[in-house]
N, CA, C, O and the ligand as a Tripos MOL2 file, in Angstrom:
@<TRIPOS>MOLECULE
protein
  297   295    75     0     0
PROTEIN
NO_CHARGES

@<TRIPOS>ATOM
      1 N         111.5700  130.8930  163.7100 N.3       1 MET1
      2 CA        111.3340  131.0260  162.2550 C.3       1 MET1
      3 C         111.6670  129.6350  161.6000 C.2       1 MET1
      4 O         112.4970  128.8800  162.1070 O.2       1 MET1
      5 N         111.0990  129.3860  160.6510 N.am      2 GLY2
      6 CA        111.2680  128.2300  159.9220 C.3       2 GLY2
      7 C         110.8800  128.2290  158.3850 C.2       2 GLY2
      8 O         109.9640  128.9350  157.9630 O.2       2 GLY2
      9 N         111.5780  127.4550  157.6310 N.am      3 PHE3
     10 CA        111.3940  127.5550  156.2640 C.3       3 PHE3
     11 C         109.8650  127.1180  155.9590 C.2       3 PHE3
     12 O         109.3990  127.5140  154.8910 O.2       3 PHE3
     13 N         109.1680  126.4510  156.6810 N.am      4 TRP4
     14 CA        107.8560  126.0510  156.3710 C.3       4 TRP4
     15 C         106.8020  126.9570  156.9880 C.2       4 TRP4
     16 O         105.6180  126.6650  156.8210 O.2       4 TRP4
     17 N         107.1540  128.0710  157.7110 N.am      5 ASP5
     18 CA        106.2390  128.9260  158.3760 C.3       5 ASP5
     19 C         105.3730  129.5180  157.1490 C.2       5 ASP5
     20 O         105.7900  129.9080  156.0580 O.2       5 ASP5
     21 N         104.0850  129.4780  157.6220 N.am      6 ASN6
     22 CA        103.1470  130.1900  156.6120 C.3       6 ASN6
     23 C         102.7760  129.3960  155.4270 C.2       6 ASN6
     24 O         101.9190  129.7590  154.6220 O.2       6 ASN6
     25 N         103.4680  128.2690  155.3420 N.am      7 GLU7
     26 CA        103.0490  127.2610  154.1130 C.3       7 GLU7
     27 C         101.8750  126.4240  154.6580 C.2       7 GLU7
     28 O         101.6890  126.1340  155.8400 O.2       7 GLU7
     29 N         101.1000  126.0760  153.5780 N.am      8 ILE8
     30 CA         99.9210  125.2340  153.8240 C.3       8 ILE8
     31 C          99.9650  124.0210  153.0170 C.2       8 ILE8
     32 O         100.5280  124.0850  151.9240 O.2       8 ILE8
     33 N          99.4300  122.8870  153.4210 N.am      9 CYS9
     34 CA         99.2980  121.7970  152.4610 C.3       9 CYS9
     35 C          98.5090  122.0060  151.4040 C.2       9 CYS9
     36 O          97.4260  122.5800  151.5140 O.2       9 CYS9
     37 N          99.0130  121.5250  150.1900 N.am     10 GLU10
     38 CA         98.3000  121.7990  148.9440 C.3      10 GLU10
     39 C          97.1560  120.8190  148.8420 C.2      10 GLU10
     40 O          96.3640  120.9870  147.9150 O.2      10 GLU10
     41 N          96.9680  119.8080  149.6850 N.am     11 TYR11
     42 CA         95.9700  118.7790  149.6160 C.3      11 TYR11
     43 C          94.7430  119.1560  150.5430 C.2      11 TYR11
     44 O          93.5710  119.1940  150.1660 O.2      11 TYR11
     45 N          95.1810  119.4130  151.7440 N.am     12 CYS12
     46 CA         94.0260  119.6530  152.7050 C.3      12 CYS12
     47 C          94.0560  120.9240  153.3910 C.2      12 CYS12
     48 O          93.1320  121.2030  154.1550 O.2      12 CYS12
     49 N          95.0960  121.7960  153.1880 N.am     13 GLY13
     50 CA         95.0460  123.0480  153.6040 C.3      13 GLY13
     51 C          95.5310  123.2160  155.1570 C.2      13 GLY13
     52 O          95.3830  124.2620  155.7880 O.2      13 GLY13
     53 N          96.0880  122.1170  155.6380 N.am     14 GLY14
     54 CA         96.6380  121.9960  156.9320 C.3      14 GLY14
     55 C          97.9930  122.8160  157.0690 C.2      14 GLY14
     56 O          98.6800  123.1770  156.1130 O.2      14 GLY14
     57 N          98.2450  123.0320  158.3000 N.am     15 ALA15
     58 CA         99.6350  123.7070  158.4200 C.3      15 ALA15
     59 C         100.6940  122.8480  158.3910 C.2      15 ALA15
     60 O         100.5650  121.7230  158.8730 O.2      15 ALA15
     61 N         101.9580  123.2850  157.7890 N.am     16 ILE16
     62 CA        103.1170  122.4430  157.5000 C.3      16 ILE16
     63 C         104.0500  122.6620  158.8090 C.2      16 ILE16
     64 O         104.3020  123.8050  159.1920 O.2      16 ILE16
     65 N         104.4570  121.7290  159.3530 N.am     17 VAL17
     66 CA        105.5650  121.8610  160.4140 C.3      17 VAL17
     67 C         106.6660  121.0420  159.9440 C.2      17 VAL17
     68 O         106.5920  120.0250  159.2540 O.2      17 VAL17
     69 N         107.8470  121.7030  160.4760 N.am     18 GLU18
     70 CA        109.0900  121.1760  160.0770 C.3      18 GLU18
     71 C         109.4280  119.8960  160.9350 C.2      18 GLU18
     72 O         109.1970  119.8570  162.1430 O.2      18 GLU18
     73 N         109.9250  118.9720  160.3120 N.am     19 LYS19
     74 CA        110.2530  117.7590  160.9760 C.3      19 LYS19
     75 C         111.4650  117.0330  160.2530 C.2      19 LYS19
     76 O         111.6460  117.1540  159.0410 O.2      19 LYS19
     77 N         112.3030  116.2560  161.0900 N.am     20 ARG20
     78 CA        113.3470  115.4370  160.4570 C.3      20 ARG20
     79 C         112.6920  114.0990  160.0770 C.2      20 ARG20
     80 O         111.9880  113.4980  160.8890 O.2      20 ARG20
     81 N         112.9250  113.6420  158.8560 N.am     21 VAL21
     82 CA        112.2650  112.4010  158.3850 C.3      21 VAL21
     83 C         113.2490  111.5060  157.8410 C.2      21 VAL21
     84 O         114.3670  111.9270  157.5420 O.2      21 VAL21
     85 N         112.9020  110.2420  157.6810 N.am     22 THR22
     86 CA        113.8790  109.4060  156.8920 C.3      22 THR22
     87 C         113.3490  109.1940  155.3890 C.2      22 THR22
     88 O         112.1860  108.8390  155.1970 O.2      22 THR22
     89 N         114.0990  109.3870  154.4990 N.am     23 LEU23
     90 CA        113.8370  109.3340  153.0930 C.3      23 LEU23
     91 C         114.1650  108.0260  152.5680 C.2      23 LEU23
     92 O         115.1970  107.4720  152.9460 O.2      23 LEU23
     93 N         113.3160  107.4300  151.6590 N.am     24 HIS24
     94 CA        113.5600  106.2790  151.1190 C.3      24 HIS24
     95 C         113.7690  106.5990  149.5640 C.2      24 HIS24
     96 O         112.8680  107.0790  148.8760 O.2      24 HIS24
     97 N         114.9180  106.3170  149.1240 N.am     25 ARG25
     98 CA        115.1890  106.6230  147.7700 C.3      25 ARG25
     99 C         115.6260  105.1970  147.0860 C.2      25 ARG25
    100 O         116.0960  104.2810  147.7610 O.2      25 ARG25
    101 N         115.4390  105.1210  145.8190 N.am     26 GLN26
    102 CA        116.0110  104.0800  145.1060 C.3      26 GLN26
    103 C         117.1040  104.4590  144.1560 C.2      26 GLN26
    104 O         116.8350  105.1900  143.2030 O.2      26 GLN26
    105 N         118.2340  104.0440  144.3370 N.am     27 ILE27
    106 CA        119.2930  104.5770  143.5480 C.3      27 ILE27
    107 C         120.1340  103.3680  142.8900 C.2      27 ILE27
    108 O         120.6370  102.4740  143.5690 O.2      27 ILE27
    109 N         120.2060  103.4310  141.7730 N.am     28 ARG28
    110 CA        120.7920  102.2950  140.8460 C.3      28 ARG28
    111 C         120.3120  100.9330  141.4360 C.2      28 ARG28
    112 O         121.1070  100.0220  141.6700 O.2      28 ARG28
    113 N         119.0070  100.8430  141.6570 N.am     29 GLY29
    114 CA        118.3460   99.6340  141.9430 C.3      29 GLY29
    115 C         118.2840   99.3120  143.3210 C.2      29 GLY29
    116 O         117.6130   98.3730  143.7480 O.2      29 GLY29
    117 N         119.0030  100.1040  144.0640 N.am     30 LYS30
    118 CA        119.2400   99.7860  145.5380 C.3      30 LYS30
    119 C         118.3590  100.7520  146.4360 C.2      30 LYS30
    120 O         118.2480  101.9190  146.0630 O.2      30 LYS30
    121 N         117.7860  100.3740  147.4880 N.am     31 TYR31
    122 CA        117.1600  101.2720  148.2990 C.3      31 TYR31
    123 C         118.0440  101.8420  149.2540 C.2      31 TYR31
    124 O         118.8070  101.1050  149.8770 O.2      31 TYR31
    125 N         118.0270  103.2030  149.4610 N.am     32 VAL32
    126 CA        118.8080  103.8340  150.2980 C.3      32 VAL32
    127 C         118.0550  104.6090  151.2590 C.2      32 VAL32
    128 O         117.2550  105.4330  150.8170 O.2      32 VAL32
    129 N         118.1980  104.4590  152.5800 N.am     33 LEU33
    130 CA        117.6370  105.2480  153.5680 C.3      33 LEU33
    131 C         118.3860  106.4360  153.8710 C.2      33 LEU33
    132 O         119.5760  106.2850  154.1470 O.2      33 LEU33
    133 N         117.9090  107.5640  153.8680 N.am     34 ILE34
    134 CA        118.5300  108.7700  154.2460 C.3      34 ILE34
    135 C         117.8940  109.4940  155.4510 C.2      34 ILE34
    136 O         116.7800  110.0160  155.3940 O.2      34 ILE34
    137 N         118.6850  109.4870  156.5520 N.am     35 GLU35
    138 CA        117.8250  109.9000  157.7970 C.3      35 GLU35
    139 C         118.1050  111.2930  158.1210 C.2      35 GLU35
    140 O         119.0130  111.9120  157.5660 O.2      35 GLU35
    141 N         117.3580  111.7880  158.9900 N.am     36 ASN36
    142 CA        117.4280  113.1870  159.4540 C.3      36 ASN36
    143 C         117.3380  114.2280  158.1570 C.2      36 ASN36
    144 O         118.0810  115.2030  158.0410 O.2      36 ASN36
    145 N         116.4840  113.9230  157.3670 N.am     37 VAL37
    146 CA        116.2110  115.0060  156.2240 C.3      37 VAL37
    147 C         115.2700  115.9590  156.6580 C.2      37 VAL37
    148 O         114.1930  115.5290  157.0690 O.2      37 VAL37
    149 N         115.5070  117.3730  156.6420 N.am     38 PRO38
    150 CA        114.5280  118.2420  156.9860 C.3      38 PRO38
    151 C         113.5060  118.4230  156.0140 C.2      38 PRO38
    152 O         113.7440  118.7420  154.8490 O.2      38 PRO38
    153 N         112.3010  118.2120  156.5090 N.am     39 ALA39
    154 CA        111.1600  118.2500  155.6800 C.3      39 ALA39
    155 C         110.0730  118.9000  156.2810 C.2      39 ALA39
    156 O         110.0530  119.0960  157.4960 O.2      39 ALA39
    157 N         109.0750  119.2880  155.4580 N.am     40 GLY40
    158 CA        107.8510  119.9330  155.8820 C.3      40 GLY40
    159 C         106.7560  118.8260  155.9890 C.2      40 GLY40
    160 O         106.5370  118.1170  155.0060 O.2      40 GLY40
    161 N         106.1010  118.6640  157.0830 N.am     41 VAL41
    162 CA        105.1250  117.5720  157.1360 C.3      41 VAL41
    163 C         103.7280  118.2830  157.4420 C.2      41 VAL41
    164 O         103.6680  119.1430  158.3210 O.2      41 VAL41
    165 N         102.6530  117.9230  156.7330 N.am     42 CYS42
    166 CA        101.4120  118.4400  157.0360 C.3      42 CYS42
    167 C         100.8330  117.8430  158.3900 C.2      42 CYS42
    168 O         100.6960  116.6370  158.5970 O.2      42 CYS42
    169 N         100.5450  118.7510  159.1870 N.am     43 ALA43
    170 CA        100.0160  118.4430  160.5570 C.3      43 ALA43
    171 C          98.6050  117.5910  160.4800 C.2      43 ALA43
    172 O          98.2640  116.7850  161.3460 O.2      43 ALA43
    173 N          97.9610  117.8560  159.4810 N.am     44 LYS44
    174 CA         96.6220  117.1600  159.2240 C.3      44 LYS44
    175 C          96.6570  115.7830  158.4450 C.2      44 LYS44
    176 O          96.0680  114.8010  158.8970 O.2      44 LYS44
    177 N          97.2820  115.7490  157.4020 N.am     45 CYS45
    178 CA         97.2800  114.6530  156.6040 C.3      45 CYS45
    179 C          98.5170  113.8870  156.4700 C.2      45 CYS45
    180 O          98.5400  112.7630  155.9690 O.2      45 CYS45
    181 N          99.6970  114.5830  156.9840 N.am     46 GLY46
    182 CA        100.9340  113.9220  157.0020 C.3      46 GLY46
    183 C         101.7160  113.9060  155.5690 C.2      46 GLY46
    184 O         102.7230  113.2050  155.4660 O.2      46 GLY46
    185 N         101.3020  114.5950  154.5850 N.am     47 THR47
    186 CA        101.8940  114.8060  153.4360 C.3      47 THR47
    187 C         103.2640  115.3710  153.7330 C.2      47 THR47
    188 O         103.3960  116.2700  154.5640 O.2      47 THR47
    189 N         104.3180  114.8460  153.0490 N.am     48 GLY48
    190 CA        105.6050  115.4730  153.2270 C.3      48 GLY48
    191 C         106.0700  116.3640  152.1800 C.2      48 GLY48
    192 O         105.8180  116.0710  151.0110 O.2      48 GLY48
    193 N         106.6970  117.3830  152.4490 N.am     49 TYR49
    194 CA        107.2390  118.2630  151.4010 C.3      49 TYR49
    195 C         108.6770  118.5060  151.6470 C.2      49 TYR49
    196 O         109.1240  118.6640  152.7830 O.2      49 TYR49
    197 N         109.4310  118.5370  150.5280 N.am     50 TYR50
    198 CA        110.9150  118.6200  150.7520 C.3      50 TYR50
    199 C         111.1650  119.8470  149.8010 C.2      50 TYR50
    200 O         110.6170  120.0620  148.7200 O.2      50 TYR50
    201 N         112.1480  120.6310  150.4660 N.am     51 ALA51
    202 CA        112.5120  121.8010  149.7140 C.3      51 ALA51
    203 C         113.5350  121.3660  148.5180 C.2      51 ALA51
    204 O         114.3220  120.4340  148.6800 O.2      51 ALA51
    205 N         113.4650  122.0820  147.3570 N.am     52 ALA52
    206 CA        114.2380  121.7230  146.1650 C.3      52 ALA52
    207 C         115.6840  121.6630  146.5300 C.2      52 ALA52
    208 O         116.3780  120.8040  145.9870 O.2      52 ALA52
    209 N         116.1910  122.4600  147.3670 N.am     53 ASN53
    210 CA        117.5630  122.4980  147.6200 C.3      53 ASN53
    211 C         118.0040  121.2840  148.5120 C.2      53 ASN53
    212 O         119.1460  120.8310  148.4490 O.2      53 ASN53
    213 N         117.1330  120.8300  149.2640 N.am     54 VAL54
    214 CA        117.4150  119.7330  150.0210 C.3      54 VAL54
    215 C         117.4210  118.5220  149.2730 C.2      54 VAL54
    216 O         118.2610  117.6590  149.5330 O.2      54 VAL54
    217 N         116.4950  118.3460  148.2840 N.am     55 LEU55
    218 CA        116.5380  117.2710  147.4090 C.3      55 LEU55
    219 C         117.9130  117.1950  146.6840 C.2      55 LEU55
    220 O         118.5660  116.1640  146.5240 O.2      55 LEU55
    221 N         118.2350  118.3850  146.2900 N.am     56 LYS56
    222 CA        119.4550  118.6020  145.3920 C.3      56 LYS56
    223 C         120.6590  118.0490  146.2490 C.2      56 LYS56
    224 O         121.4710  117.2480  145.7870 O.2      56 LYS56
    225 N         120.7050  118.5160  147.4640 N.am     57 THR57
    226 CA        121.7810  118.0380  148.3490 C.3      57 THR57
    227 C         121.7940  116.5150  148.5130 C.2      57 THR57
    228 O         122.8410  115.8690  148.5410 O.2      57 THR57
    229 N         120.6590  116.0170  148.6130 N.am     58 ILE58
    230 CA        120.5190  114.6200  148.8190 C.3      58 ILE58
    231 C         121.1720  113.8510  147.5370 C.2      58 ILE58
    232 O         121.9790  112.9230  147.6010 O.2      58 ILE58
    233 N         120.6560  114.4290  146.3970 N.am     59 GLU59
    234 CA        121.0820  113.7020  145.2000 C.3      59 GLU59
    235 C         122.7130  113.8830  145.1140 C.2      59 GLU59
    236 O         123.4780  112.9760  144.7860 O.2      59 GLU59
    237 N         123.0510  115.0250  145.4160 N.am     60 ALA60
    238 CA        124.6450  115.2470  145.2540 C.3      60 ALA60
    239 C         125.2540  114.4020  146.1410 C.2      60 ALA60
    240 O         126.2000  113.7210  145.7430 O.2      60 ALA60
    241 N         124.8060  114.3120  147.4880 N.am     61 SER61
    242 CA        125.4330  113.5220  148.4540 C.3      61 SER61
    243 C         125.4670  112.0700  148.1160 C.2      61 SER61
    244 O         126.4620  111.3880  148.3600 O.2      61 SER61
    245 N         124.4380  111.6080  147.5800 N.am     62 VAL62
    246 CA        124.4750  110.2060  147.1160 C.3      62 VAL62
    247 C         125.4890  109.9010  146.0090 C.2      62 VAL62
    248 O         126.2540  108.9370  146.0440 O.2      62 VAL62
    249 N         125.4290  110.8000  145.0280 N.am     63 ARG63
    250 CA        126.1950  110.6860  143.8030 C.3      63 ARG63
    251 C         127.6660  110.8280  144.1510 C.2      63 ARG63
    252 O         128.5280  110.2050  143.5310 O.2      63 ARG63
    253 N         127.9370  111.6440  145.1350 N.am     64 GLY64
    254 CA        129.3380  111.8290  145.4080 C.3      64 GLY64
    255 C         129.8150  110.8800  146.4590 C.2      64 GLY64
    256 O         130.9570  110.9680  146.9120 O.2      64 GLY64
    257 N         128.9020  109.9110  146.8840 N.am     65 ARG65
    258 CA        129.2770  108.8810  147.8450 C.3      65 ARG65
    259 C         129.5340  109.5350  149.1280 C.2      65 ARG65
    260 O         130.2650  108.8960  149.8850 O.2      65 ARG65
    261 N         129.1300  110.5860  149.5150 N.am     66 GLN66
    262 CA        129.1180  111.1770  150.8830 C.3      66 GLN66
    263 C         127.7920  111.2300  151.3450 C.2      66 GLN66
    264 O         127.3050  112.2720  151.7850 O.2      66 GLN66
    265 N         127.1200  110.0660  151.2630 N.am     67 VAL67
    266 CA        125.7720  109.9850  151.7710 C.3      67 VAL67
    267 C         125.6330  110.1840  153.2090 C.2      67 VAL67
    268 O         126.3820  109.6130  154.0020 O.2      67 VAL67
    269 N         124.7200  110.9580  153.5650 N.am     68 LEU68
    270 CA        124.5970  111.3910  154.8960 C.3      68 LEU68
    271 C         124.6560  110.3530  155.9250 C.2      68 LEU68
    272 O         125.6200  110.1950  156.6750 O.2      68 LEU68
    273 N         123.5470  109.6270  155.9320 N.am     69 VAL69
    274 CA        123.5510  108.3770  156.8130 C.3      69 VAL69
    275 C         122.9760  107.2750  156.0260 C.2      69 VAL69
    276 O         121.7750  107.0200  156.1150 O.2      69 VAL69
    277 N         123.8110  106.5680  155.2160 N.am     70 PRO70
    278 CA        123.2720  105.4230  154.3400 C.3      70 PRO70
    279 C         122.9030  104.2860  155.0510 C.2      70 PRO70
    280 O         123.6600  103.8310  155.9080 O.2      70 PRO70
    281 N         121.6910  103.7080  154.7650 N.am     71 VAL71
    282 CA        121.3750  102.3280  155.2990 C.3      71 VAL71
    283 C         120.9300  101.6700  154.1890 C.2      71 VAL71
    284 O         120.0330  102.1110  153.4710 O.2      71 VAL71
    285 N         121.5590  100.5420  153.9900 N.am     72 TYR72
    286 CA        121.0790   99.7560  152.7160 C.3      72 TYR72
    287 C         120.0520   98.7070  153.3170 C.2      72 TYR72
    288 O         120.3870   98.0230  154.2840 O.2      72 TYR72
    289 N         118.9470   98.6020  152.8050 N.am     73 SER73
    290 CA        118.0860   97.7550  153.4260 C.3      73 SER73
    291 C         117.9460   96.3980  152.3880 C.2      73 SER73
    292 O         118.1970   96.4880  151.1860 O.2      73 SER73
    293 N         117.5900   95.3730  152.9180 N.am     74 LEU74
    294 CA        117.6330   94.1570  152.0630 C.3      74 LEU74
    295 C         116.1600   94.1490  151.3900 C.2      74 LEU74
    296 O         115.8450   93.2550  150.6040 O.2      74 LEU74
    297 ZN         97.6400  117.9960  154.3180 Zn       75 ZN75
@<TRIPOS>BOND
     1     1     2 1
     2     2     3 1
     3     3     4 2
     4     3     5 am
     5     5     6 1
     6     6     7 1
     7     7     8 2
     8     7     9 am
     9     9    10 1
    10    10    11 1
    11    11    12 2
    12    11    13 am
    13    13    14 1
    14    14    15 1
    15    15    16 2
    16    15    17 am
    17    17    18 1
    18    18    19 1
    19    19    20 2
    20    19    21 am
    21    21    22 1
    22    22    23 1
    23    23    24 2
    24    23    25 am
    25    25    26 1
    26    26    27 1
    27    27    28 2
    28    27    29 am
    29    29    30 1
    30    30    31 1
    31    31    32 2
    32    31    33 am
    33    33    34 1
    34    34    35 1
    35    35    36 2
    36    35    37 am
    37    37    38 1
    38    38    39 1
    39    39    40 2
    40    39    41 am
    41    41    42 1
    42    42    43 1
    43    43    44 2
    44    43    45 am
    45    45    46 1
    46    46    47 1
    47    47    48 2
    48    47    49 am
    49    49    50 1
    50    50    51 1
    51    51    52 2
    52    51    53 am
    53    53    54 1
    54    54    55 1
    55    55    56 2
    56    55    57 am
    57    57    58 1
    58    58    59 1
    59    59    60 2
    60    59    61 am
    61    61    62 1
    62    62    63 1
    63    63    64 2
    64    63    65 am
    65    65    66 1
    66    66    67 1
    67    67    68 2
    68    67    69 am
    69    69    70 1
    70    70    71 1
    71    71    72 2
    72    71    73 am
    73    73    74 1
    74    74    75 1
    75    75    76 2
    76    75    77 am
    77    77    78 1
    78    78    79 1
    79    79    80 2
    80    79    81 am
    81    81    82 1
    82    82    83 1
    83    83    84 2
    84    83    85 am
    85    85    86 1
    86    86    87 1
    87    87    88 2
    88    87    89 am
    89    89    90 1
    90    90    91 1
    91    91    92 2
    92    91    93 am
    93    93    94 1
    94    94    95 1
    95    95    96 2
    96    95    97 am
    97    97    98 1
    98    98    99 1
    99    99   100 2
   100    99   101 am
   101   101   102 1
   102   102   103 1
   103   103   104 2
   104   103   105 am
   105   105   106 1
   106   106   107 1
   107   107   108 2
   108   107   109 am
   109   109   110 1
   110   110   111 1
   111   111   112 2
   112   111   113 am
   113   113   114 1
   114   114   115 1
   115   115   116 2
   116   115   117 am
   117   117   118 1
   118   118   119 1
   119   119   120 2
   120   119   121 am
   121   121   122 1
   122   122   123 1
   123   123   124 2
   124   123   125 am
   125   125   126 1
   126   126   127 1
   127   127   128 2
   128   127   129 am
   129   129   130 1
   130   130   131 1
   131   131   132 2
   132   131   133 am
   133   133   134 1
   134   134   135 1
   135   135   136 2
   136   135   137 am
   137   137   138 1
   138   138   139 1
   139   139   140 2
   140   139   141 am
   141   141   142 1
   142   142   143 1
   143   143   144 2
   144   143   145 am
   145   145   146 1
   146   146   147 1
   147   147   148 2
   148   147   149 am
   149   149   150 1
   150   150   151 1
   151   151   152 2
   152   151   153 am
   153   153   154 1
   154   154   155 1
   155   155   156 2
   156   155   157 am
   157   157   158 1
   158   158   159 1
   159   159   160 2
   160   159   161 am
   161   161   162 1
   162   162   163 1
   163   163   164 2
   164   163   165 am
   165   165   166 1
   166   166   167 1
   167   167   168 2
   168   167   169 am
   169   169   170 1
   170   170   171 1
   171   171   172 2
   172   171   173 am
   173   173   174 1
   174   174   175 1
   175   175   176 2
   176   175   177 am
   177   177   178 1
   178   178   179 1
   179   179   180 2
   180   179   181 am
   181   181   182 1
   182   182   183 1
   183   183   184 2
   184   183   185 am
   185   185   186 1
   186   186   187 1
   187   187   188 2
   188   187   189 am
   189   189   190 1
   190   190   191 1
   191   191   192 2
   192   191   193 am
   193   193   194 1
   194   194   195 1
   195   195   196 2
   196   195   197 am
   197   197   198 1
   198   198   199 1
   199   199   200 2
   200   199   201 am
   201   201   202 1
   202   202   203 1
   203   203   204 2
   204   203   205 am
   205   205   206 1
   206   206   207 1
   207   207   208 2
   208   207   209 am
   209   209   210 1
   210   210   211 1
   211   211   212 2
   212   211   213 am
   213   213   214 1
   214   214   215 1
   215   215   216 2
   216   215   217 am
   217   217   218 1
   218   218   219 1
   219   219   220 2
   220   219   221 am
   221   221   222 1
   222   222   223 1
   223   223   224 2
   224   223   225 am
   225   225   226 1
   226   226   227 1
   227   227   228 2
   228   227   229 am
   229   229   230 1
   230   230   231 1
   231   231   232 2
   232   231   233 am
   233   233   234 1
   234   234   235 1
   235   235   236 2
   236   235   237 am
   237   237   238 1
   238   238   239 1
   239   239   240 2
   240   239   241 am
   241   241   242 1
   242   242   243 1
   243   243   244 2
   244   243   245 am
   245   245   246 1
   246   246   247 1
   247   247   248 2
   248   247   249 am
   249   249   250 1
   250   250   251 1
   251   251   252 2
   252   251   253 am
   253   253   254 1
   254   254   255 1
   255   255   256 2
   256   255   257 am
   257   257   258 1
   258   258   259 1
   259   259   260 2
   260   259   261 am
   261   261   262 1
   262   262   263 1
   263   263   264 2
   264   263   265 am
   265   265   266 1
   266   266   267 1
   267   267   268 2
   268   267   269 am
   269   269   270 1
   270   270   271 1
   271   271   272 2
   272   271   273 am
   273   273   274 1
   274   274   275 1
   275   275   276 2
   276   275   277 am
   277   277   278 1
   278   278   279 1
   279   279   280 2
   280   279   281 am
   281   281   282 1
   282   282   283 1
   283   283   284 2
   284   283   285 am
   285   285   286 1
   286   286   287 1
   287   287   288 2
   288   287   289 am
   289   289   290 1
   290   290   291 1
   291   291   292 2
   292   291   293 am
   293   293   294 1
   294   294   295 1
   295   295   296 2
@<TRIPOS>SUBSTRUCTURE
     1 MET1         2 RESIDUE 1 A MET
     2 GLY2         6 RESIDUE 1 A GLY
     3 PHE3        10 RESIDUE 1 A PHE
     4 TRP4        14 RESIDUE 1 A TRP
     5 ASP5        18 RESIDUE 1 A ASP
     6 ASN6        22 RESIDUE 1 A ASN
     7 GLU7        26 RESIDUE 1 A GLU
     8 ILE8        30 RESIDUE 1 A ILE
     9 CYS9        34 RESIDUE 1 A CYS
    10 GLU10       38 RESIDUE 1 A GLU
    11 TYR11       42 RESIDUE 1 A TYR
    12 CYS12       46 RESIDUE 1 A CYS
    13 GLY13       50 RESIDUE 1 A GLY
    14 GLY14       54 RESIDUE 1 A GLY
    15 ALA15       58 RESIDUE 1 A ALA
    16 ILE16       62 RESIDUE 1 A ILE
    17 VAL17       66 RESIDUE 1 A VAL
    18 GLU18       70 RESIDUE 1 A GLU
    19 LYS19       74 RESIDUE 1 A LYS
    20 ARG20       78 RESIDUE 1 A ARG
    21 VAL21       82 RESIDUE 1 A VAL
    22 THR22       86 RESIDUE 1 A THR
    23 LEU23       90 RESIDUE 1 A LEU
    24 HIS24       94 RESIDUE 1 A HIS
    25 ARG25       98 RESIDUE 1 A ARG
    26 GLN26      102 RESIDUE 1 A GLN
    27 ILE27      106 RESIDUE 1 A ILE
    28 ARG28      110 RESIDUE 1 A ARG
    29 GLY29      114 RESIDUE 1 A GLY
    30 LYS30      118 RESIDUE 1 A LYS
    31 TYR31      122 RESIDUE 1 A TYR
    32 VAL32      126 RESIDUE 1 A VAL
    33 LEU33      130 RESIDUE 1 A LEU
    34 ILE34      134 RESIDUE 1 A ILE
    35 GLU35      138 RESIDUE 1 A GLU
    36 ASN36      142 RESIDUE 1 A ASN
    37 VAL37      146 RESIDUE 1 A VAL
    38 PRO38      150 RESIDUE 1 A PRO
    39 ALA39      154 RESIDUE 1 A ALA
    40 GLY40      158 RESIDUE 1 A GLY
    41 VAL41      162 RESIDUE 1 A VAL
    42 CYS42      166 RESIDUE 1 A CYS
    43 ALA43      170 RESIDUE 1 A ALA
    44 LYS44      174 RESIDUE 1 A LYS
    45 CYS45      178 RESIDUE 1 A CYS
    46 GLY46      182 RESIDUE 1 A GLY
    47 THR47      186 RESIDUE 1 A THR
    48 GLY48      190 RESIDUE 1 A GLY
    49 TYR49      194 RESIDUE 1 A TYR
    50 TYR50      198 RESIDUE 1 A TYR
    51 ALA51      202 RESIDUE 1 A ALA
    52 ALA52      206 RESIDUE 1 A ALA
    53 ASN53      210 RESIDUE 1 A ASN
    54 VAL54      214 RESIDUE 1 A VAL
    55 LEU55      218 RESIDUE 1 A LEU
    56 LYS56      222 RESIDUE 1 A LYS
    57 THR57      226 RESIDUE 1 A THR
    58 ILE58      230 RESIDUE 1 A ILE
    59 GLU59      234 RESIDUE 1 A GLU
    60 ALA60      238 RESIDUE 1 A ALA
    61 SER61      242 RESIDUE 1 A SER
    62 VAL62      246 RESIDUE 1 A VAL
    63 ARG63      250 RESIDUE 1 A ARG
    64 GLY64      254 RESIDUE 1 A GLY
    65 ARG65      258 RESIDUE 1 A ARG
    66 GLN66      262 RESIDUE 1 A GLN
    67 VAL67      266 RESIDUE 1 A VAL
    68 LEU68      270 RESIDUE 1 A LEU
    69 VAL69      274 RESIDUE 1 A VAL
    70 PRO70      278 RESIDUE 1 A PRO
    71 VAL71      282 RESIDUE 1 A VAL
    72 TYR72      286 RESIDUE 1 A TYR
    73 SER73      290 RESIDUE 1 A SER
    74 LEU74      294 RESIDUE 1 A LEU
    75 ZN75       297 GROUP 0 **** ****
């Protein structure tokens, strides 16, 4: 079972599979890499989908400075 079961890509209609990805976000002018984010990725075109609650968790984590795995890139 998985969150993305039975979901299809809205661009190409491909199947969406769950993967752990690295997200790039820009927060207060700094790039933050957040690793191991659960996401749905289209098996055909590679479009990434993120559950709303996952995004919320990320925002909250960053704001609360309990960033999951922060990597500040130059
Ligand atoms: Zn697709």
